[in-house]
C-alpha positions as CSV (number, residue, x, y, z in Angstrom):
1,M,10.7,13.6,-7.2
2,D,12.7,10.4,-7.6
3,F,12.1,7.8,-4.8
4,V,13.8,4.6,-4.0
5,F,11.2,2.1,-2.7
6,A,12.0,0.1,0.4
7,S,10.2,-3.2,-0.3
8,N,10.8,-6.8,-1.3
9,N,7.4,-7.0,-2.8
10,S,7.6,-6.7,-6.6
11,A,3.9,-6.3,-7.1
12,K,3.7,-3.5,-4.5
13,T,6.7,-1.8,-6.1
14,K,5.1,-1.9,-9.6
15,E,1.8,-0.5,-8.2
16,M,3.6,2.3,-6.4
17,A,5.7,3.1,-9.5
18,V,2.6,3.3,-11.7
19,L,0.7,5.6,-9.3
20,A,3.8,7.8,-8.7
21,H,4.5,8.1,-12.4
22,E,0.9,9.3,-13.1
23,M,1.4,11.9,-10.4
24,G,4.7,13.1,-12.0
25,H,7.2,11.2,-9.8
26,S,9.4,8.1,-10.1
27,V,9.8,5.0,-7.9
28,T,12.7,2.5,-8.3
29,N,13.1,-0.5,-6.1
30,Y,16.2,-0.5,-3.9
31,R,17.1,-4.0,-5.2
32,D,17.6,-2.6,-8.7
33,I,20.2,-0.2,-7.2
34,L,22.0,-2.4,-4.7
35,G,21.7,-5.5,-6.8
36,K,20.7,-7.6,-3.9
37,E,17.7,-8.3,-1.5
38,L,18.0,-7.4,2.1
39,A,16.1,-8.7,5.1
40,F,14.1,-6.0,6.7
41,P,13.7,-5.7,10.5
42,E,10.7,-7.5,12.0
43,E,7.5,-5.5,11.8
44,T,5.4,-4.4,14.7
45,T,1.9,-5.8,15.1
46,D,0.3,-2.6,16.2
47,S,1.6,0.4,14.1
48,Q,1.6,0.8,10.4
49,L,3.4,4.1,10.8
50,E,6.3,2.6,12.8
51,N,6.6,-0.2,10.2
52,A,6.8,2.2,7.3
53,K,9.3,4.4,9.1
54,A,11.5,1.5,10.1
55,K,11.6,0.3,6.5
56,A,12.5,3.7,5.1
57,T,15.3,4.3,7.7
58,F,16.6,0.8,7.2
59,I,17.2,1.3,3.4
60,H,18.4,4.9,4.1
61,Q,21.5,3.3,5.8
62,Y,22.4,1.7,2.5
63,L,21.4,4.5,0.1
64,P,22.0,7.7,2.2
65,D,22.0,10.0,-0.8
66,D,18.6,9.0,-2.0
67,W,15.0,9.8,-1.0
68,I,13.7,6.5,0.4
69,L,10.0,5.7,0.3
70,A,8.4,2.9,2.3
71,D,4.8,1.6,2.7
72,D,2.8,-0.4,5.1
73,T,-0.8,-1.2,4.0
74,G,-3.5,-2.9,5.9
75,L,-7.0,-4.2,5.1
76,Y,-9.8,-3.1,7.4
77,L,-13.2,-4.9,7.4
78,Q,-16.1,-3.5,9.4
79,A,-17.6,-7.0,9.9
80,F,-14.3,-8.4,11.2
81,P,-12.8,-5.7,13.4
82,D,-10.4,-8.1,15.2
83,R,-8.8,-9.4,12.0
84,F,-6.4,-8.2,9.4
85,G,-5.5,-4.5,9.8
86,V,-1.8,-4.0,10.5
87,T,-1.1,-7.7,10.3
88,S,-3.0,-8.3,7.1
89,S,-0.2,-9.9,5.1
90,R,0.9,-12.0,8.1
91,E,-2.7,-13.3,8.6
92,F,-3.0,-14.3,5.0
93,K,0.3,-16.2,5.3
94,S,-0.7,-17.9,8.5
95,L,-3.9,-19.2,6.7
96,N,-1.8,-20.3,3.8
97,V,-3.7,-17.9,1.5
98,I,-0.9,-17.2,-1.0
99,G,-1.3,-14.9,-4.0
100,K,-3.7,-12.2,-4.9
101,E,-6.3,-14.5,-6.4
102,A,-6.3,-16.6,-3.3
103,E,-6.6,-13.4,-1.1
104,I,-9.6,-12.2,-3.2
105,N,-11.4,-15.5,-3.0
106,Y,-10.8,-15.8,0.7
107,I,-12.1,-12.3,1.5
108,L,-15.2,-12.9,-0.6
109,S,-15.8,-16.2,1.1
110,L,-16.1,-14.4,4.5
111,Y,-19.3,-12.6,3.3
112,D,-21.7,-15.5,3.0
113,Q,-24.0,-14.5,5.8
114,G,-25.0,-11.0,4.7
115,Q,-22.4,-9.2,6.8
116,D,-21.7,-5.5,6.5
117,R,-19.4,-5.1,3.5
118,S,-17.9,-1.8,4.7
119,A,-14.1,-1.9,4.3
120,Y,-11.1,0.0,3.2
121,L,-7.4,-0.3,2.6
122,L,-5.2,2.0,4.7
123,A,-1.8,2.8,3.2
124,V,0.8,4.5,5.4
125,L,3.9,5.9,3.6
126,A,7.2,7.2,5.1
127,A,9.8,9.1,3.1
128,C,13.3,9.5,4.4
129,S,15.4,12.4,3.0
130,P,19.1,12.2,2.4
131,A,19.5,14.2,5.6
132,G,17.5,11.5,7.5
133,Q,14.3,13.6,8.0
134,L,11.1,11.6,7.9
135,Y,7.9,12.7,6.2
136,T,4.8,10.6,6.5
137,G,1.3,10.3,5.0
138,A,-1.7,8.0,5.2
139,G,-4.6,7.4,2.8
140,K,-7.7,5.2,2.7
141,G,-8.8,3.6,-0.5
142,G,-12.3,2.0,-0.9
143,V,-15.4,2.0,1.2
144,K,-16.7,-1.6,0.8
145,I,-16.0,-5.1,-0.5
146,A,-17.6,-5.6,-4.0
147,T,-19.9,-8.6,-4.5
148,E,-18.3,-9.9,-7.7
149,P,-15.0,-11.9,-7.6
150,R,-13.3,-9.7,-10.2
151,R,-14.1,-6.2,-11.3
152,G,-11.5,-4.4,-13.4
153,D,-7.9,-5.2,-14.2
154,L,-5.9,-2.0,-13.9
155,I,-3.8,-2.8,-10.8
156,G,-5.1,-6.1,-9.6
157,G,-5.1,-7.8,-6.2
158,L,-7.5,-6.6,-3.5
159,D,-8.0,-3.5,-5.6
160,D,-10.2,-5.7,-7.8
161,I,-12.8,-6.1,-5.0
162,M,-12.4,-2.8,-3.2
163,E,-15.2,-0.5,-4.2
164,A,-14.6,3.3,-3.8
165,E,-16.8,6.3,-3.2
166,N,-17.7,6.6,-6.9
167,G,-19.1,3.0,-7.1
168,L,-16.2,1.6,-9.1
169,T,-13.5,-0.7,-7.7
170,L,-10.0,0.6,-7.6
171,S,-9.2,-1.6,-10.6
172,E,-12.1,-0.4,-12.7
173,M,-11.0,3.2,-12.9
174,T,-8.8,4.8,-15.4
175,L,-5.3,5.6,-14.1
176,S,-6.1,9.3,-14.0
177,E,-9.2,8.6,-11.9
178,L,-7.4,6.1,-9.7
179,V,-4.8,8.6,-8.3
180,T,-7.7,10.5,-6.7
181,Y,-9.1,7.4,-4.9
182,H,-6.2,5.0,-4.3
183,D,-4.9,4.6,-0.8
184,R,-1.3,4.8,-1.7
185,A,-1.8,7.8,-4.0
186,R,-3.6,9.6,-1.3
187,A,-0.8,8.8,1.2
188,L,1.8,10.0,-1.3
189,V,0.0,13.3,-1.7
190,Q,0.3,13.9,2.0
191,V,4.0,12.9,2.0
192,L,4.7,15.4,-0.9
193,E,2.8,18.1,0.9
194,G,4.9,17.6,4.0
195,I,8.1,17.7,2.0
196,K,7.0,20.9,0.2
197,A,6.0,22.6,3.5
198,A,9.4,21.9,5.0
199,N,11.5,23.1,2.1
């Protein structure tokens, strides 16, 4: 399938496009079609699902003939249950932690007292059909924060320190391995299954 991605985040778009391509699908950012950047509605602080759905339906208004795909991803740390989650990106911004390297260094700095390193990324995707029907999926990626500052370079960002069930970080795997373990790839599988079941 060909999806238009509802995001102003170029790094996220690139990652989603790489994963989707490996799975036999394509992702193009809406800005490349409209030729401009739009301001998305303000996100909720308690629902990744509602955030993803709102982004998908918002871009659907501008591109009603396309399949629109939107994402909301949160970082969940067992040792810090009252932090990050659905407001992860906003928390980083409020701390003036800007850029993927800064995010990695900040997260690693939290674990200086031997805290439980259990953690995962949760991606929630929403796809809006040309008819306006929504299909959603969620996927977890990773099981704990790695101890080293950088492991692997496939995708980058927090994937570099998110260790999965196979003992590798999400960035250490080959692309063919990654689509089995990555949060966004797992979420996309659910979305595609929902679309297939309905059609």
